[in-house]
C-alpha positions in Angstrom: 140.1 86.0 159.0 139.9 89.1 157.0 138.6 88.6 153.3 138.9 91.6 150.8 136.3 92.3 148.1 136.3 94.9 145.6 132.8 95.7 145.1 130.7 98.1 143.1 127.3 98.4 144.1 124.2 100.7 143.9 122.1 101.8 146.7 118.5 102.1 146.3 118.0 100.5 142.8 114.8 101.3 140.8 114.0 104.4 142.7 114.4 107.2 140.1 116.7 110.5 141.4 117.7 108.7 144.6 120.4 105.9 143.3 123.8 106.0 144.5 126.4 104.3 142.9 129.6 103.3 144.9 132.7 101.1 144.7 135.7 100.3 147.0 137.0 97.4 149.2 135.0 96.1 151.5 136.9 94.2 154.3 134.7 91.1 155.7 135.5 88.8 158.9 134.9 85.0 156.8 136.9 81.8 157.0 139.7 81.5 154.8 138.1 79.6 152.1 135.0 80.8 152.1 133.8 83.0 149.2 130.5 84.6 149.4 127.5 84.7 147.2 126.4 87.9 145.8 123.3 88.0 147.8 125.2 87.6 150.7 127.3 90.6 150.2 124.2 92.6 149.6 122.9 91.8 152.8 125.9 92.5 154.9 126.0 96.1 153.2 122.7 96.5 153.3 123.2 95.9 157.3 126.5 98.3 157.5 124.5 100.8 155.9 121.1 100.4 158.0 119.3 99.0 154.9 117.5 96.3 153.6 118.9 94.0 151.3 116.3 95.1 148.6 117.9 98.5 148.8 121.5 97.3 147.5 122.4 95.9 143.8 125.4 94.6 143.5 126.8 95.3 140.2 130.5 93.7 139.7 132.6 92.2 142.7 135.6 90.2 142.8 137.3 88.6 145.9 141.3 90.2 146.4 144.3 88.1 147.4 
């Protein structure tokens, strides 16, 4: 099942002049009742964007129904 999350996140946090901030809906293939922790969402975003988890900072998120 596909779970939808609204997420606001920053790429390359802590690197002056290189930070970018994004927001949008993420569709993740997870179990229907599974709610992901922020660190797991950061890891998945990093993998999808070819970055390490430390280069992604989740600012806000919520699961959409």
